[in-house]
C-alpha positions as CSV (number, residue, x, y, z in Angstrom):
1,X,146.7,179.4,75.8
2,X,143.5,179.8,73.8
3,X,143.8,176.2,72.6
4,X,144.4,175.0,76.1
5,X,141.3,177.0,77.3
6,X,139.2,175.4,74.5
7,X,140.6,172.0,75.4
8,X,139.8,172.5,79.1
9,X,136.3,173.8,78.2
10,X,135.7,170.7,76.0
11,X,136.9,168.4,78.7
12,X,134.8,170.2,81.2
13,X,131.7,169.9,78.9
14,X,132.5,166.2,78.4
15,X,132.8,165.6,82.2
16,X,129.5,167.5,82.8
17,X,127.8,165.5,80.1
18,X,129.2,162.2,81.6
19,X,128.2,163.3,85.1
20,X,124.6,164.1,83.8
21,X,124.5,160.8,82.0
22,X,125.6,159.0,85.2
23,X,123.0,160.9,87.3
24,X,120.3,160.1,84.8
25,X,121.2,156.4,84.9
26,X,121.3,156.4,88.7
27,X,118.0,158.2,88.8
28,X,116.5,155.6,86.4
29,X,117.8,152.8,88.7
30,X,116.3,154.6,91.7
31,X,112.9,154.9,90.0
32,X,113.1,151.2,89.1
33,X,114.1,150.2,92.7
34,X,111.2,152.3,94.1
35,X,108.8,150.6,91.7
36,X,110.1,147.2,92.9
37,X,109.6,148.2,96.5
38,X,106.1,149.4,95.8
39,X,105.3,146.2,94.0
40,X,106.7,144.2,96.9
41,X,104.7,146.2,99.3
42,X,101.5,145.6,97.3
43,X,102.2,141.9,97.1
44,X,102.9,141.8,100.8
45,X,99.7,143.7,101.6
46,X,97.7,141.3,99.3
47,X,99.2,138.3,101.1
48,X,98.4,139.8,104.5
49,X,94.8,140.4,103.4
50,X,94.6,136.8,102.1
51,X,96.1,135.5,105.3
52,X,93.6,137.5,107.4
53,X,90.7,136.1,105.3
54,X,92.0,132.5,105.7
55,X,92.4,133.1,109.4
56,X,88.8,134.5,109.7
57,X,87.6,131.5,107.7
58,X,89.4,129.1,110.0
59,X,88.0,130.8,113.1
60,X,84.5,130.6,111.6
61,X,84.9,126.9,110.9
62,X,86.2,126.2,114.4
63,X,83.3,128.2,115.9
64,X,80.8,126.3,113.7
65,X,82.4,123.0,114.8
66,X,82.2,124.0,118.5
67,X,78.5,124.9,118.1
68,X,77.9,121.6,116.4
69,X,79.8,119.7,119.1
70,X,77.9,121.4,121.8
71,X,74.6,120.6,120.1
72,X,75.6,116.9,119.6
73,X,76.7,116.7,123.3
74,X,73.3,118.0,124.4
75,X,71.5,115.7,122.1
76,X,73.5,112.8,123.4
77,X,72.8,113.8,127.0
78,X,69.1,114.0,126.2
79,X,69.1,110.6,124.6
80,X,71.0,109.1,127.6
81,X,68.5,110.7,129.9
82,X,65.5,109.4,128.0
83,X,67.0,105.9,127.8
84,X,67.7,106.0,131.6
85,X,64.1,107.1,132.2
86,X,62.8,104.3,130.0
87,X,65.0,101.8,131.8
88,X,63.7,102.9,135.2
89,X,60.1,102.8,134.0
90,X,60.7,99.4,132.5
91,X,62.2,98.1,135.8
92,X,59.2,99.6,137.7
93,X,56.8,97.9,135.3
94,X,58.7,94.6,135.7
95,X,58.5,94.9,139.5
96,X,54.8,95.6,139.4
97,X,54.2,92.7,137.0
98,X,56.3,90.4,139.2
99,X,54.3,91.6,142.3
100,X,51.0,91.0,140.6
101,X,52.0,87.5,139.3
102,X,53.3,86.6,142.8
103,X,50.0,87.8,144.3
104,X,48.0,85.7,141.7
105,X,50.3,82.7,142.4
106,X,49.7,83.1,146.2
107,X,46.0,83.4,145.6
108,X,46.0,80.3,143.3
109,X,48.0,78.4,145.9
110,X,45.5,79.4,148.6
111,X,42.6,78.3,146.3
112,X,44.4,75.0,145.6
113,X,44.9,74.4,149.3
114,X,41.3,75.3,150.0
115,X,40.1,73.0,147.3
116,X,42.4,70.2,148.4
117,X,41.2,70.5,152.0
118,X,37.6,70.5,150.8
119,X,38.2,67.3,148.8
120,X,39.9,65.7,151.8
121,X,36.9,66.5,153.9
122,X,34.5,65.0,151.3
123,X,36.5,61.8,151.1
124,X,36.5,61.5,154.9
125,X,32.8,61.9,155.0
């Protein structure tokens, strides 16, 4: 009976040691898994921050391009307006010049007619 008690005690001690060894291995696996999860969380957070920075950069670039586009549109409109004003002014100058030349032509024609009439009168006399 004593031998059997010793054998049972030895088996019990071996099972307790095996159980503790298994628990220690499981605990080590759990610690490693937690470390992996923490590393993955860290990598995910870093990627999220990088993504947010890229998005902010893209938003800034788009806003900059929108401001530039607005500026260029205004510049274009101003140039069109100036060109239109210059065209109208040029047309007005052209009309005035044409009117002046026409008036000078009418005056020259009148002078020519007057001179011709005077010459005809001299010839008759």
